[in-house]
C-alpha positions as protocol buffer text, in pm:
chain_id: "A"
residue {
  index: 1
  type: MET
  ca { x: -3274 y: 3734 z: -7752 }
}
residue {
  index: 2
  type: THR
  ca { x: -3049 y: 3946 z: -7821 }
}
residue {
  index: 3
  type: LYS
  ca { x: -2734 y: 4127 z: -7617 }
}
residue {
  index: 4
  type: SER
  ca { x: -2937 y: 4478 z: -7554 }
}
residue {
  index: 5
  type: VAL
  ca { x: -3263 y: 4340 z: -7428 }
}
residue {
  index: 6
  type: VAL
  ca { x: -3045 y: 4055 z: -7229 }
}
residue {
  index: 7
  type: ASN
  ca { x: -2837 y: 4376 z: -7104 }
}
residue {
  index: 8
  type: LYS
  ca { x: -3226 y: 4534 z: -7010 }
}
residue {
  index: 9
  type: VAL
  ca { x: -3379 y: 4283 z: -6849 }
}
residue {
  index: 10
  type: LYS
  ca { x: -3092 y: 4245 z: -6642 }
}
residue {
  index: 11
  type: SER
  ca { x: -3057 y: 4652 z: -6523 }
}
residue {
  index: 12
  type: ILE
  ca { x: -3372 y: 4609 z: -6451 }
}
residue {
  index: 13
  type: ALA
  ca { x: -3369 y: 4359 z: -6193 }
}
residue {
  index: 14
  type: VAL
  ca { x: -3089 y: 4482 z: -6057 }
}
residue {
  index: 15
  type: VAL
  ca { x: -3301 y: 4795 z: -6023 }
}
residue {
  index: 16
  type: LEU
  ca { x: -3564 y: 4643 z: -5838 }
}
residue {
  index: 17
  type: THR
  ca { x: -3328 y: 4429 z: -5593 }
}
residue {
  index: 18
  type: ALA
  ca { x: -3200 y: 4794 z: -5519 }
}
residue {
  index: 19
  type: ALA
  ca { x: -3520 y: 4957 z: -5449 }
}
residue {
  index: 20
  type: MET
  ca { x: -3572 y: 4621 z: -5176 }
}
residue {
  index: 21
  type: LEU
  ca { x: -3285 y: 4643 z: -4998 }
}
residue {
  index: 22
  type: PHE
  ca { x: -3343 y: 5063 z: -4962 }
}
residue {
  index: 23
  type: SER
  ca { x: -3684 y: 5031 z: -4860 }
}
residue {
  index: 24
  type: CYS
  ca { x: -3617 y: 4771 z: -4608 }
}
residue {
  index: 25
  type: THR
  ca { x: -3581 y: 5006 z: -4291 }
}
residue {
  index: 26
  type: ASN
  ca { x: -3720 y: 4917 z: -3981 }
}
residue {
  index: 27
  type: ASP
  ca { x: -3547 y: 5050 z: -3712 }
}
residue {
  index: 28
  type: VAL
  ca { x: -3512 y: 4860 z: -3444 }
}
residue {
  index: 29
  type: LYS
  ca { x: -3741 y: 5041 z: -3177 }
}
residue {
  index: 30
  type: GLU
  ca { x: -4033 y: 4924 z: -3473 }
}
residue {
  index: 31
  type: VAL
  ca { x: -3873 y: 4580 z: -3404 }
}
residue {
  index: 32
  type: ARG
  ca { x: -3936 y: 4606 z: -3130 }
}
residue {
  index: 33
  type: ASP
  ca { x: -4237 y: 4721 z: -3060 }
}
residue {
  index: 34
  type: PHE
  ca { x: -4328 y: 4439 z: -3315 }
}
residue {
  index: 35
  type: LEU
  ca { x: -4213 y: 4134 z: -3113 }
}
residue {
  index: 36
  type: ALA
  ca { x: -4409 y: 4290 z: -2781 }
}
residue {
  index: 37
  type: ASP
  ca { x: -4701 y: 4355 z: -2899 }
}
residue {
  index: 38
  type: LYS
  ca { x: -4732 y: 3977 z: -3051 }
}
residue {
  index: 39
  type: ASN
  ca { x: -4566 y: 3870 z: -2728 }
}
residue {
  index: 40
  type: LEU
  ca { x: -4310 y: 3766 z: -2894 }
}
residue {
  index: 41
  type: PRO
  ca { x: -3956 y: 3715 z: -2752 }
}
residue {
  index: 42
  type: ILE
  ca { x: -3612 y: 3988 z: -2855 }
}
residue {
  index: 43
  type: GLY
  ca { x: -3366 y: 3693 z: -2792 }
}
residue {
  index: 44
  type: GLU
  ca { x: -3367 y: 3282 z: -2785 }
}
residue {
  index: 45
  type: ALA
  ca { x: -3074 y: 3084 z: -2595 }
}
residue {
  index: 46
  type: TYR
  ca { x: -3061 y: 2705 z: -2577 }
}
residue {
  index: 47
  type: ASN
  ca { x: -2849 y: 2483 z: -2423 }
}
residue {
  index: 48
  type: ILE
  ca { x: -2760 y: 2776 z: -2210 }
}
residue {
  index: 49
  type: ASN
  ca { x: -2401 y: 2670 z: -1951 }
}
residue {
  index: 50
  type: HIS
  ca { x: -2344 y: 3058 z: -1810 }
}
residue {
  index: 51
  type: LYS
  ca { x: -2060 y: 3081 z: -1596 }
}
residue {
  index: 52
  type: HIS
  ca { x: -1957 y: 3376 z: -1346 }
}
residue {
  index: 53
  type: THR
  ca { x: -1666 y: 3507 z: -1239 }
}
residue {
  index: 54
  type: ASP
  ca { x: -1565 y: 3774 z: -986 }
}
residue {
  index: 55
  type: SER
  ca { x: -1168 y: 3804 z: -939 }
}
residue {
  index: 56
  type: GLY
  ca { x: -1121 y: 3514 z: -1127 }
}
residue {
  index: 57
  type: ARG
  ca { x: -1288 y: 3298 z: -885 }
}
residue {
  index: 58
  type: VAL
  ca { x: -1652 y: 3084 z: -1057 }
}
residue {
  index: 59
  type: ASP
  ca { x: -1878 y: 3162 z: -877 }
}
residue {
  index: 60
  type: ILE
  ca { x: -2204 y: 3143 z: -978 }
}
residue {
  index: 61
  type: LYS
  ca { x: -2347 y: 2816 z: -1254 }
}
residue {
  index: 62
  type: MET
  ca { x: -2593 y: 2872 z: -1426 }
}
residue {
  index: 63
  type: LYS
  ca { x: -2761 y: 2618 z: -1697 }
}
residue {
  index: 64
  type: ALA
  ca { x: -3085 y: 2618 z: -1910 }
}
residue {
  index: 65
  type: PRO
  ca { x: -3231 y: 2381 z: -2201 }
}
residue {
  index: 66
  type: VAL
  ca { x: -3390 y: 2672 z: -2337 }
}
residue {
  index: 67
  type: MET
  ca { x: -3409 y: 3098 z: -2249 }
}
residue {
  index: 68
  type: PHE
  ca { x: -3668 y: 3395 z: -2410 }
}
residue {
  index: 69
  type: ASP
  ca { x: -3588 y: 3718 z: -2394 }
}
residue {
  index: 70
  type: PHE
  ca { x: -3861 y: 3956 z: -2283 }
}
residue {
  index: 71
  type: SER
  ca { x: -3597 y: 4234 z: -2203 }
}
residue {
  index: 72
  type: ASN
  ca { x: -3880 y: 4455 z: -2513 }
}
residue {
  index: 73
  type: ARG
  ca { x: -4130 y: 4527 z: -2254 }
}
residue {
  index: 74
  type: GLU
  ca { x: -4151 y: 4851 z: -2129 }
}
residue {
  index: 75
  type: LYS
  ca { x: -4323 y: 4840 z: -1763 }
}
residue {
  index: 76
  type: HIS
  ca { x: -4180 y: 4416 z: -1673 }
}
residue {
  index: 77
  type: PRO
  ca { x: -3868 y: 4334 z: -1864 }
}
residue {
  index: 78
  type: TYR
  ca { x: -3801 y: 3971 z: -1771 }
}
residue {
  index: 79
  type: SER
  ca { x: -3620 y: 3589 z: -1868 }
}
residue {
  index: 80
  type: GLU
  ca { x: -3823 y: 3312 z: -1944 }
}
residue {
  index: 81
  type: PHE
  ca { x: -3703 y: 2969 z: -1882 }
}
residue {
  index: 82
  type: PRO
  ca { x: -3987 y: 2816 z: -2022 }
}
residue {
  index: 83
  type: LYS
  ca { x: -3750 y: 2414 z: -1959 }
}
residue {
  index: 84
  type: GLY
  ca { x: -3593 y: 2462 z: -1610 }
}
residue {
  index: 85
  type: ILE
  ca { x: -3306 y: 2630 z: -1495 }
}
residue {
  index: 86
  type: LYS
  ca { x: -3072 y: 2537 z: -1241 }
}
residue {
  index: 87
  type: ILE
  ca { x: -2828 y: 2791 z: -1020 }
}
residue {
  index: 88
  type: THR
  ca { x: -2494 y: 2682 z: -810 }
}
residue {
  index: 89
  type: THR
  ca { x: -2367 y: 2984 z: -628 }
}
residue {
  index: 90
  type: ILE
  ca { x: -2034 y: 2943 z: -455 }
}
residue {
  index: 91
  type: GLU
  ca { x: -1930 y: 3108 z: -226 }
}
residue {
  index: 92
  type: LYS
  ca { x: -1533 y: 3236 z: -153 }
}
residue {
  index: 93
  type: ASN
  ca { x: -1451 y: 2944 z: 125 }
}
residue {
  index: 94
  type: GLY
  ca { x: -1600 y: 2709 z: -110 }
}
residue {
  index: 95
  type: ASP
  ca { x: -1997 y: 2632 z: 60 }
}
residue {
  index: 96
  type: SER
  ca { x: -2221 y: 2616 z: -247 }
}
residue {
  index: 97
  type: ILE
  ca { x: -2624 y: 2692 z: -273 }
}
residue {
  index: 98
  type: THR
  ca { x: -2796 y: 2503 z: -530 }
}
residue {
  index: 99
  type: VAL
  ca { x: -3181 y: 2658 z: -697 }
}
residue {
  index: 100
  type: GLU
  ca { x: -3350 y: 2453 z: -973 }
}
residue {
  index: 101
  type: GLY
  ca { x: -3711 y: 2378 z: -1050 }
}
residue {
  index: 102
  type: ASP
  ca { x: -3873 y: 2307 z: -1417 }
}
residue {
  index: 103
  type: TYR
  ca { x: -3987 y: 2699 z: -1482 }
}
residue {
  index: 104
  type: ALA
  ca { x: -3886 y: 2980 z: -1437 }
}
residue {
  index: 105
  type: LYS
  ca { x: -3932 y: 3348 z: -1521 }
}
residue {
  index: 106
  type: SER
  ca { x: -3653 y: 3657 z: -1373 }
}
residue {
  index: 107
  type: TYR
  ca { x: -3767 y: 3974 z: -1330 }
}
residue {
  index: 108
  type: ARG
  ca { x: -3472 y: 4273 z: -1467 }
}
residue {
  index: 109
  type: ASN
  ca { x: -3617 y: 4524 z: -1280 }
}
residue {
  index: 110
  type: THR
  ca { x: -3681 y: 4385 z: -958 }
}
residue {
  index: 111
  type: GLU
  ca { x: -3449 y: 4162 z: -885 }
}
residue {
  index: 112
  type: VAL
  ca { x: -3689 y: 3872 z: -847 }
}
residue {
  index: 113
  type: SER
  ca { x: -3764 y: 3538 z: -1048 }
}
residue {
  index: 114
  type: GLU
  ca { x: -4044 y: 3320 z: -957 }
}
residue {
  index: 115
  type: ILE
  ca { x: -3918 y: 2897 z: -983 }
}
residue {
  index: 116
  type: LYS
  ca { x: -4243 y: 2656 z: -1058 }
}
residue {
  index: 117
  type: ASN
  ca { x: -4243 y: 2303 z: -1062 }
}
residue {
  index: 118
  type: ASN
  ca { x: -4089 y: 2107 z: -830 }
}
residue {
  index: 119
  type: VAL
  ca { x: -3895 y: 2429 z: -697 }
}
residue {
  index: 120
  type: VAL
  ca { x: -3537 y: 2207 z: -520 }
}
residue {
  index: 121
  type: VAL
  ca { x: -3300 y: 2434 z: -318 }
}
residue {
  index: 122
  type: VAL
  ca { x: -2944 y: 2267 z: -140 }
}
residue {
  index: 123
  type: ASN
  ca { x: -2694 y: 2380 z: 96 }
}
residue {
  index: 124
  type: TYR
  ca { x: -2435 y: 2160 z: 12 }
}
residue {
  index: 125
  type: ALA
  ca { x: -2206 y: 2297 z: 406 }
}
residue {
  index: 126
  type: GLN
  ca { x: -2603 y: 2356 z: 612 }
}
residue {
  index: 127
  type: LYS
  ca { x: -2744 y: 2024 z: 473 }
}
residue {
  index: 128
  type: ASN
  ca { x: -3034 y: 2185 z: 409 }
}
residue {
  index: 129
  type: LYS
  ca { x: -3275 y: 2085 z: 155 }
}
residue {
  index: 130
  type: LEU
  ca { x: -3630 y: 2258 z: 13 }
}
residue {
  index: 131
  type: LEU
  ca { x: -3882 y: 2090 z: -154 }
}
residue {
  index: 132
  type: THR
  ca { x: -4145 y: 2312 z: -263 }
}
residue {
  index: 133
  type: ASP
  ca { x: -4380 y: 2342 z: -638 }
}
residue {
  index: 134
  type: GLN
  ca { x: -4342 y: 2765 z: -593 }
}
residue {
  index: 135
  type: ILE
  ca { x: -4057 y: 3044 z: -475 }
}
residue {
  index: 136
  type: TYR
  ca { x: -3964 y: 3345 z: -496 }
}
residue {
  index: 137
  type: TRP
  ca { x: -3630 y: 3523 z: -475 }
}
residue {
  index: 138
  type: ASP
  ca { x: -3540 y: 3810 z: -435 }
}
residue {
  index: 139
  type: GLN
  ca { x: -3143 y: 3858 z: -548 }
}
residue {
  index: 140
  type: LYS
  ca { x: -3099 y: 4218 z: -403 }
}
residue {
  index: 141
  type: THR
  ca { x: -3236 y: 4117 z: -41 }
}
residue {
  index: 142
  type: HIS
  ca { x: -3095 y: 3748 z: -38 }
}
residue {
  index: 143
  type: TYR
  ca { x: -3369 y: 3598 z: 20 }
}
residue {
  index: 144
  type: PHE
  ca { x: -3608 y: 3309 z: -80 }
}
residue {
  index: 145
  type: PHE
  ca { x: -4051 y: 3312 z: -25 }
}
residue {
  index: 146
  type: THR
  ca { x: -4323 y: 3095 z: -60 }
}
residue {
  index: 147
  type: GLU
  ca { x: -4718 y: 3059 z: 15 }
}
residue {
  index: 148
  type: LYS
  ca { x: -4673 y: 2634 z: -110 }
}
residue {
  index: 149
  type: LYS
  ca { x: -4670 y: 2375 z: 77 }
}
residue {
  index: 150
  type: PHE
  ca { x: -4285 y: 2347 z: 198 }
}
residue {
  index: 151
  type: THR
  ca { x: -4058 y: 2013 z: 287 }
}
residue {
  index: 152
  type: PHE
  ca { x: -3774 y: 2132 z: 472 }
}
residue {
  index: 153
  type: TYR
  ca { x: -3524 y: 1914 z: 548 }
}
residue {
  index: 154
  type: THR
  ca { x: -3193 y: 1976 z: 821 }
}
residue {
  index: 155
  type: VAL
  ca { x: -2927 y: 1757 z: 1008 }
}
residue {
  index: 156
  type: THR
  ca { x: -3181 y: 1671 z: 1228 }
}
residue {
  index: 157
  type: ASP
  ca { x: -3567 y: 1737 z: 1174 }
}
residue {
  index: 158
  type: THR
  ca { x: -3882 y: 1748 z: 814 }
}
residue {
  index: 159
  type: ILE
  ca { x: -4039 y: 1933 z: 862 }
}
residue {
  index: 160
  type: TYR
  ca { x: -4376 y: 2028 z: 659 }
}
residue {
  index: 161
  type: GLY
  ca { x: -4616 y: 2320 z: 607 }
}
residue {
  index: 162
  type: THR
  ca { x: -4768 y: 2604 z: 424 }
}
residue {
  index: 163
  type: GLY
  ca { x: -4537 y: 2905 z: 395 }
}
residue {
  index: 164
  type: PHE
  ca { x: -4187 y: 2961 z: 422 }
}
residue {
  index: 165
  type: GLU
  ca { x: -3904 y: 3187 z: 444 }
}
residue {
  index: 166
  type: ALA
  ca { x: -3527 y: 3233 z: 441 }
}
residue {
  index: 167
  type: THR
  ca { x: -3159 y: 3341 z: 408 }
}
residue {
  index: 168
  type: GLU
  ca { x: -3049 y: 3243 z: -1 }
}
residue {
  index: 169
  type: ASP
  ca { x: -2823 y: 3020 z: 203 }
}
residue {
  index: 170
  type: LEU
  ca { x: -3105 y: 2831 z: 421 }
}
residue {
  index: 171
  type: LYS
  ca { x: -2929 y: 2941 z: 671 }
}
residue {
  index: 172
  type: THR
  ca { x: -3175 y: 3114 z: 859 }
}
residue {
  index: 173
  type: TRP
  ca { x: -3548 y: 3022 z: 828 }
}
residue {
  index: 174
  type: TRP
  ca { x: -3901 y: 3125 z: 943 }
}
residue {
  index: 175
  type: VAL
  ca { x: -4184 y: 2877 z: 901 }
}
residue {
  index: 176
  type: LYS
  ca { x: -4602 y: 3002 z: 897 }
}
residue {
  index: 177
  type: ASN
  ca { x: -4803 y: 2683 z: 899 }
}
residue {
  index: 178
  type: GLN
  ca { x: -4601 y: 2385 z: 1031 }
}
residue {
  index: 179
  type: SER
  ca { x: -4591 y: 2004 z: 1160 }
}
residue {
  index: 180
  type: GLY
  ca { x: -4350 y: 1726 z: 1196 }
}
residue {
  index: 181
  type: VAL
  ca { x: -4105 y: 1699 z: 1478 }
}
residue {
  index: 182
  type: ILE
  ca { x: -3830 y: 1927 z: 1551 }
}
residue {
  index: 183
  type: ASN
  ca { x: -3566 y: 1907 z: 1798 }
}
residue {
  index: 184
  type: ILE
  ca { x: -3542 y: 2233 z: 2021 }
}
residue {
  index: 185
  type: LYS
  ca { x: -3215 y: 2268 z: 2277 }
}
residue {
  index: 186
  type: GLU
  ca { x: -3404 y: 2443 z: 2586 }
}
């Protein structure tokens, strides 16, 4: 080929490449809508090790192998943790509470999380431990509740039942249908 033909081919290739680049003008809203329509997350994160600080003091630690971000949902944006989650809250006095489960979904607008499958909630200072298959955690009111079967351990008691409610620190709790031996002070 002659030099002029090679230059013409190169020019055509440059013009076509430039046209392709400028024709791709999807805006952010179109991409979000596409992902929402296909029920795809807008973001994914792996091997999460998040630490939240308040005034230089770590007060929350969260670990999760996978997180899917569905914040592109208009009515109910949420984050999904399909391979489990572990959250530890640390009080100023050093007390800590751990919440973990094999699956979790956290809704942004309501600030309610659903944690399922092998759920364990532990208050290390009080030595209280809750085991259940599903729990809802209302972060606004700092409250746990479930209608599923549970086992609740205190220093002196082991309580079995169906339906449980408690403050986030497991210090105050209510049992709906229970069995087991409970020591009562008269």
